[in-house]
N, C-alpha and C positions, 0 to 999 in steps of 0.2 A: 504494500500500500504506500502510495506516495502522492503528494499534491504539488502542483507547480503553479506559479503565478505568471501573469503577463503573457498569456497565450493569445489574447485578443486585446483590443483597446480598452474594454471595460474592466479588465484585470480580475475577472472572477476566477477563483481557483479551479483547476482541473484535477480531480482526484482519480487516480488510476489503480484498479485492482488487477492483479495478474498472478501468473504462476511461472516459476522457473523450472526448466527440466534439467536432466543430468548434464547435458553439454552446455549448461548455463545460458540457454536461450530464453528470453523473456516472452511470454505469451499474454497479451492483455485480454482480460475477461470482461472488464467493465470500465467505461469512461463516464465520469460524472462531473458536470459543471455545477459547482456549489456556490452558495451565497457567502458563506463564512467558513473559517477553519476552526470549528469548535467540535468538542466531543459529541455533542447532540447531533450535529450535522453528519459527522462521520458514522455515528450509530445508525442514522437513517440510511446512509449509503450502504452499509453492511446489511441492514435488514432488507432493503430493497433488492440487493443482490441475492440474498438467501431466498426471499419470496419468489424472485424470478426463476431461480433454479428449480424450486419446488413446483412452479407452474409448468415449466417445460418438461421436467421429468422427476416425479416425486421420489424415484429410487436413487437419484444422484444426491449425494451429500458432500458438501464442501467442508471437510473437516481436516484441518492441517495440523501437523506436528510442530512445524516451524513457521514463524511469521517474520517478515522483514519490513521495517519502516525506518524512517529517520528518527531523530530524537524529539520530534514534535510531541508534546505532552498530550494534545487532543487526539492525535492518531493512536498513540499507544494506549490511551485510556479506553477508546472505543474498541480497539482490538482485544484488550484484556477482558472487556465485558462479554464479547461474543466468543472469544477463544481463550478462556482462562487457563485451560490445560496446556496450551501450546507454549513452546519456548520462543521468546521474542529475541530476534537478532537485529543488530543495527546495520543499516545499509553500508556496504563496504566502500562505496564511492564517497559517502559522507565521512567515513573514518579516514580514508586516504586524504581527502581535502583538508580535514582538520589537522592531520599530521603534518602536511605541507605548510599550513599556516602557522603552526606552533613549533 
């Protein structure tokens, strides 16, 4: 899960949910334009994704053992609510960038 800003002139955040496979290829599963970067909004994104999967095929469960996000508190809070059992990882790109800066 990650959000990015300034994709358009209105600067609404774009929240992306996706999955990474063994060869480290990222596959986007959900793109969401949001109004704010809050835990409440991210919970709505996750609930909407879960509801959509259930509507498409009730036998499919999106239940992950590992989740990756940056250190944004709102994202991590929402992920913890929906996937409390999962191990949370920090995005490697963010770790690399912070190491270079410091």
